[in-house]
C-alpha positions as CSV (number, residue, x, y, z in Angstrom):
1,M,63.0,95.6,95.3
2,A,66.6,94.8,94.7
3,V,65.9,91.4,93.4
4,L,63.2,92.7,91.1
5,T,65.6,95.3,89.7
6,R,68.1,92.6,89.0
7,L,65.4,90.5,87.2
8,L,64.4,93.3,85.1
9,D,68.0,94.0,84.0
10,A,68.4,90.4,83.2
11,V,65.2,90.4,81.0
12,A,66.4,93.5,79.2
13,A,69.8,91.9,78.6
14,V,68.2,88.8,77.4
15,S,66.1,90.8,74.9
16,L,69.0,92.7,73.5
17,L,71.3,89.7,73.1
18,V,68.6,87.3,71.7
19,G,67.4,90.2,69.4
20,A,70.9,90.9,68.1
21,G,71.4,87.3,67.5
22,L,68.2,86.8,65.5
23,M,68.9,89.8,63.4
24,A,72.2,88.4,62.4
25,V,70.9,85.0,61.4
26,P,69.1,86.0,58.2
27,Y,72.2,87.9,56.8
28,A,74.4,84.9,57.5
29,E,72.0,82.6,55.8
30,A,71.7,84.8,52.9
31,L,75.5,84.7,52.4
32,R,75.5,80.9,52.7
33,H,72.5,80.6,50.3
34,E,74.3,82.7,47.6
35,S,77.5,80.7,47.9
36,R,75.7,77.4,47.5
37,R,73.7,78.8,44.5
38,R,77.0,79.5,42.7
39,R,78.1,75.9,43.3
40,A,74.8,74.4,42.1
41,G,76.0,73.5,38.7
42,S,78.0,70.5,40.0
43,L,75.1,69.1,42.0
44,A,73.0,66.1,41.0
45,A,69.8,67.5,42.5
46,C,68.0,70.8,42.7
47,V,66.4,72.4,45.7
48,R,63.2,74.2,46.2
49,C,63.3,77.0,48.8
50,R,60.4,78.6,50.4
51,T,60.5,81.6,52.8
52,D,58.4,81.1,55.9
53,G,58.5,84.3,57.8
54,R,62.2,85.0,58.6
55,A,63.2,81.1,58.2
56,R,64.1,80.0,54.6
57,R,63.3,76.2,54.3
58,C,64.7,74.2,51.4
59,Y,63.9,70.8,50.2
60,K,65.9,68.5,48.0
61,V,64.0,67.6,44.7
62,P,65.3,64.7,42.6
63,L,66.0,65.4,38.9
64,Q,63.2,63.0,37.9
65,P,60.6,62.9,36.5
66,W,61.9,65.1,33.6
67,P,65.5,65.8,32.9
68,G,65.2,69.5,32.3
69,M,63.8,70.4,35.6
70,C,67.0,72.0,37.0
71,R,67.6,73.9,33.8
72,A,64.0,75.2,33.8
73,A,64.4,76.2,37.5
74,V,66.9,79.0,36.5
75,A,64.0,80.9,34.9
76,F,61.9,80.9,38.2
77,P,63.5,82.7,41.2
78,R,61.7,80.4,43.7
79,F,63.6,77.3,42.3
80,A,67.3,77.2,42.5
81,P,69.7,74.2,42.1
82,Q,71.9,74.1,45.4
83,A,72.7,71.8,48.1
84,P,70.4,71.3,51.0
85,T,70.8,73.8,53.7
86,H,70.2,73.8,57.5
87,M,70.5,76.5,60.1
88,N,74.0,76.6,61.5
89,P,73.7,76.0,65.2
90,V,76.5,78.5,66.0
91,W,74.1,81.4,65.2
92,W,71.9,80.3,68.1
93,L,74.6,79.3,70.4
94,L,76.4,82.6,70.2
95,P,73.6,84.7,71.8
96,L,73.1,82.0,74.4
97,A,76.8,82.0,75.2
98,L,76.8,85.8,75.6
99,L,73.8,85.5,77.8
100,L,75.4,82.9,80.0
101,A,78.5,85.1,80.3
102,Y,76.4,88.1,81.3
103,V,74.4,86.1,83.9
104,L,77.6,84.6,85.4
105,L,79.1,88.1,85.6
106,V,76.0,89.5,87.4
107,L,76.1,86.7,89.8
108,L,79.8,87.1,90.5
109,G,79.3,90.7,90.9
110,H,76.5,90.3,93.3
111,W,78.5,87.8,95.3
112,R,81.5,90.0,95.5
113,W,79.6,93.2,96.2
114,R,77.6,91.6,99.0
115,G,80.7,90.4,100.6
116,A,82.4,93.9,100.3
117,A,79.2,95.4,101.9
118,R,79.1,92.9,104.8
119,A,82.9,93.7,105.4
120,L,82.1,97.4,105.5
121,H,79.2,97.0,107.9
122,R,81.4,94.8,110.2
123,R,83.7,97.8,110.3
124,L,80.8,100.0,111.3
125,D,79.7,97.6,113.9
126,S,83.1,97.6,115.5
127,R,83.2,101.3,115.4
128,A,79.7,101.5,117.1
129,A,80.9,99.1,119.7
130,A,84.2,100.8,120.5
131,P,84.2,102.7,123.8
132,L,83.9,106.5,123.7
133,S,86.6,108.7,125.0
134,A,84.0,110.3,127.3
135,P,80.3,109.5,128.1
136,L,77.7,111.2,126.0
137,P,74.2,112.2,127.1
138,A,71.4,109.9,125.8
139,L,68.7,112.5,125.8
140,V,68.3,115.9,124.2
141,S,68.9,119.0,126.5
142,L,68.0,122.2,124.7
143,A,70.0,124.0,127.5
144,E,73.0,123.1,125.3
145,A,71.9,125.5,122.9
146,D,72.3,128.4,125.3
147,G,75.3,130.5,124.3
148,L,75.5,129.2,120.8
149,P,75.3,131.7,117.8
150,A,71.8,133.0,117.4
151,P,70.9,131.2,114.1
152,V,72.1,127.8,115.5
153,Q,70.0,128.3,118.7
154,R,66.8,128.9,116.6
155,Y,67.5,125.9,114.5
156,L,68.2,123.4,117.3
157,R,65.2,124.5,119.2
158,Q,63.0,124.2,116.1
159,V,64.1,120.6,115.0
160,L,64.7,119.0,118.4
161,R,62.4,118.4,121.5
162,E,63.5,118.5,125.0
163,G,64.1,115.1,126.4
164,Q,63.9,113.1,123.3
165,P,66.3,110.2,122.8
166,I,69.5,111.0,120.8
167,P,69.9,108.5,118.0
168,S,73.1,106.4,117.9
169,A,72.6,105.5,114.2
170,V,70.6,106.5,111.2
171,H,69.4,104.5,108.2
172,L,68.3,106.1,105.0
173,R,67.0,105.0,101.6
174,Q,67.4,107.3,98.7
175,E,66.8,107.7,95.0
176,G,67.7,110.4,92.5
177,S,70.1,111.1,89.9
178,F,73.9,111.2,89.6
179,N,75.9,113.2,87.0
180,M,78.6,110.9,85.7
181,K,80.5,113.5,83.6
182,A,82.7,116.0,85.3
183,D,82.2,118.6,82.5
184,G,78.7,118.3,81.0
185,D,75.4,116.5,81.6
186,G,75.5,112.8,82.1
187,W,72.7,112.3,84.6
188,K,71.9,108.7,85.4
189,A,69.2,107.4,87.9
190,F,70.5,105.9,91.2
191,S,69.1,104.3,94.3
192,A,71.0,104.0,97.6
193,R,71.0,102.9,101.2
194,Q,73.1,104.7,103.8
195,R,73.9,103.8,107.3
196,V,75.3,106.6,109.6
197,L,76.8,106.5,113.1
198,T,76.1,109.8,115.0
199,R,78.1,109.4,118.3
200,S,81.3,108.8,116.5
201,P,81.7,110.1,112.8
202,A,81.2,107.1,110.4
203,F,78.9,106.3,107.5
204,A,78.6,103.9,104.6
205,W,76.8,104.7,101.4
206,D,75.8,101.7,99.1
207,A,74.5,102.9,95.8
208,R,73.6,101.5,92.4
209,I,73.8,103.9,89.3
210,A,72.1,102.6,86.2
211,L,74.1,103.3,83.0
212,A,71.8,101.4,80.6
213,P,69.2,98.5,80.7
214,G,71.2,95.6,82.4
215,L,74.2,97.6,83.0
216,A,74.9,99.4,86.4
217,V,77.7,100.7,88.5
218,H,77.8,99.9,92.1
219,V,79.4,102.4,94.5
220,H,80.6,102.3,98.2
221,D,81.4,105.6,99.6
222,A,82.3,105.4,103.3
223,Y,84.2,106.9,106.3
224,V,85.1,104.7,109.2
225,A,87.7,105.1,111.9
226,G,89.5,107.9,110.2
227,Q,89.7,106.2,106.9
228,G,88.0,107.1,103.7
229,L,86.8,104.6,101.1
230,L,85.6,105.1,97.5
231,H,85.0,101.9,95.5
232,A,83.1,101.7,92.3
233,A,82.6,98.6,90.1
234,V,80.6,97.8,86.9
235,L,77.9,95.1,87.8
236,G,79.8,95.0,91.2
237,A,82.6,92.9,89.4
238,V,84.6,95.1,87.3
239,P,86.4,97.8,89.3
240,V,86.6,101.3,87.9
241,A,87.6,103.1,91.1
242,Q,89.2,101.8,94.2
243,L,90.5,104.5,96.8
244,R,91.1,103.8,100.5
245,G,93.2,105.6,103.1
246,G,93.5,108.8,105.2
247,G,94.7,112.2,104.1
248,E,92.5,114.3,101.9
249,L,90.3,111.3,101.0
250,A,89.3,110.8,104.7
251,R,89.0,114.5,105.1
252,G,86.6,114.8,102.3
253,E,84.4,111.9,103.7
254,L,84.4,113.5,107.1
255,M,83.3,116.7,105.5
256,R,80.3,114.7,103.9
257,W,79.4,113.3,107.4
258,L,79.2,116.8,108.8
259,A,77.4,118.2,105.8
260,E,74.7,115.6,106.1
261,T,73.9,116.3,109.9
262,P,70.6,118.0,108.9
263,W,69.4,114.3,108.6
264,Y,70.6,113.7,112.1
265,P,70.6,117.2,113.8
266,T,71.3,115.8,117.4
267,A,74.9,115.3,116.1
268,L,75.2,119.2,116.0
269,L,74.7,119.5,119.8
270,P,77.8,120.7,121.6
271,S,77.8,117.6,123.8
272,Q,78.3,115.5,120.6
273,G,81.6,117.3,119.8
274,V,80.7,119.9,117.3
275,R,81.9,123.5,118.1
276,W,80.2,126.5,116.7
277,Q,81.5,130.0,115.7
278,A,79.3,132.9,114.7
279,V,79.6,134.5,111.3
280,D,76.4,136.6,110.8
281,K,72.8,136.5,111.7
282,H,72.1,133.8,109.1
283,S,75.3,131.7,109.2
284,A,77.8,129.9,111.5
285,D,80.7,127.7,111.2
286,A,80.7,124.2,112.6
287,T,84.0,122.4,113.4
288,C,84.1,118.6,113.9
289,R,87.1,116.5,114.9
290,D,87.7,112.9,114.7
291,G,91.2,111.8,115.9
292,D,93.8,113.7,114.0
293,L,91.3,115.0,111.4
294,Q,89.5,118.3,111.7
295,V,87.0,119.9,109.2
296,T,85.0,123.1,109.3
297,L,81.9,123.8,107.3
298,R,79.8,127.0,107.0
299,F,76.0,126.4,107.7
300,H,73.5,128.9,106.3
301,F,70.1,129.2,107.8
302,G,67.1,130.4,105.7
303,S,64.4,132.7,106.7
304,D,62.4,129.8,108.2
305,G,65.3,129.1,110.6
306,L,66.3,125.7,108.9
307,V,69.6,124.8,107.3
308,D,69.3,125.4,103.6
309,T,73.1,125.4,102.6
310,V,76.2,123.9,103.9
311,T,79.5,125.0,102.2
312,A,83.2,124.0,102.3
313,V,85.9,126.3,101.2
314,A,87.8,123.4,99.6
315,R,87.1,119.7,99.3
316,G,89.0,117.2,97.1
317,R,87.4,116.9,93.7
318,L,88.5,113.7,91.8
319,V,88.9,114.3,88.0
320,G,90.8,112.0,85.9
321,G,92.2,110.2,88.9
322,V,93.7,113.3,90.3
323,S,92.2,115.1,93.5
324,T,92.2,119.0,93.3
325,P,90.7,121.0,96.0
326,A,87.5,123.1,95.0
327,P,84.6,124.9,96.9
328,W,81.8,122.4,97.6
329,Q,78.2,123.0,98.6
330,G,75.1,120.9,99.7
331,R,71.5,122.4,99.7
332,F,68.6,121.0,101.5
333,W,64.8,121.6,101.3
334,N,61.3,120.1,101.9
335,Y,61.7,119.5,105.7
336,A,59.2,117.2,107.4
337,L,58.9,115.5,110.8
338,R,60.3,112.0,110.9
339,G,61.0,110.1,114.0
340,G,60.5,113.1,116.1
341,L,63.1,115.2,114.1
342,Q,62.6,117.8,111.5
343,V,64.8,116.6,108.6
344,P,65.0,117.5,105.0
345,L,63.6,115.1,102.4
346,Q,65.3,116.6,99.3
347,G,68.8,117.9,98.5
348,E,71.4,118.7,95.9
349,V,75.3,118.6,95.9
350,A,77.5,120.7,93.7
351,W,81.0,121.8,93.0
352,L,81.4,125.6,93.0
353,L,83.6,126.1,89.9
354,P,84.8,129.4,88.3
355,G,82.0,128.9,85.6
356,G,79.3,128.5,88.2
357,A,77.8,125.7,90.2
358,S,78.2,122.2,88.8
359,P,75.7,119.8,90.5
360,Y,76.5,116.1,90.6
361,W,74.0,114.6,93.1
362,R,70.3,115.2,93.2
363,G,68.2,113.0,95.5
364,R,65.3,112.6,98.0
365,V,64.9,110.5,101.1
366,L,62.4,107.7,100.7
367,E,62.9,106.2,104.1
368,I,64.7,107.2,107.3
369,G,65.0,105.4,110.5
370,F,66.8,106.0,113.8
371,D,68.4,103.5,116.2
372,H,68.4,104.4,119.8
373,L,70.1,102.9,122.9
374,G,66.9,101.7,124.4
375,V,66.5,104.8,126.7
376,T,63.1,106.1,127.8
377,A,61.9,109.3,126.2
378,A,61.0,112.2,128.6
379,P,57.2,112.8,129.1
380,A,55.5,114.9,126.5
381,A,51.9,115.3,125.9
382,K,51.2,111.8,127.2
383,P,53.1,109.4,129.5
384,A,56.4,108.3,127.9
385,A,57.0,104.9,126.6
386,A,60.3,103.1,126.2
387,A,61.8,104.3,122.9
388,P,62.1,101.5,120.3
389,L,65.5,100.3,119.4
390,S,64.7,101.2,115.7
391,T,62.2,103.5,114.3
392,V,61.5,103.9,110.6
393,S,59.6,106.7,108.9
394,K,58.5,106.3,105.2
395,V,58.2,109.2,102.9
396,A,55.3,109.1,100.5
397,P,56.3,109.3,96.8
């Protein structure tokens, strides 16, 4: 699908460039024709020109057989004394040169972006292979829900099953729209793939946002080993944002990992490191720590017992290269059973500004897959089988 998308972008770019070049040719040839017509008096021959479609073909005609032929041609618009004309090759080479430059830029961007993605996933692999500070259970035990706030108990018992394997990683494929304007509507279509580690907080989001036919911005948004990353580049080659490090950037990325746990709800079990604090009968605060970083988000549970809203009091909002804290919210809906877990298939993310909610991400999950550690699931309705290393659930359009 990614190759097909790039081919379609290339075809669109070719059409635009060649079309612009062909539109410029008649105007340029008209100017050249007028210039030659004015110099025609000094020529020893006259030329008969014929318009064939867009092309203007001219033929040199000798002054014979009668001397007044060129003088008589002045009275007839289709005959004009001028020098023989030919299409200047530069008008054809210019669109081809622009096309070649575009193709080279796309290839360079693809090569650079693939290299950056591979490096990012190697960091995730290293993080996944790193030893944990304490061993974690491999199977779900709903006894962990005992003593948690009432809405959290109901949620965990609804979305999880006793004895099912706890995923070690999650793979998602998404599509939707992204608002490119901080103030206003600048929604552009995006497609993305995301890999998440659940036993130690980490994720990598690789997205492609279409700005125009043949023009896209590639985005990496990630959190690995206590470091945040935000990298955006036009066609994958021309950087427009490059942020990396700890502090508020890492804190905001860890918030994203915690806010998206409805896609991997086993990460919300107390044994996985999340601490819960009751708020009211429909809300509870979840706190997650990774090294020196600690974040707290408020989870709100709907009348159906499922998470419908996750809110942060303050998360860094990047506007004009400056990060300012602002309330932040994610909403989830359209839950379905995927890989043995109840997960939401649609969502929206927004900043809660004084003028009201300002959404900037709207998307849906097309595919979700879970990696396990090769454990055996507990018996259910039939004898248990060894859990596959990777299970993928596809969502119908």
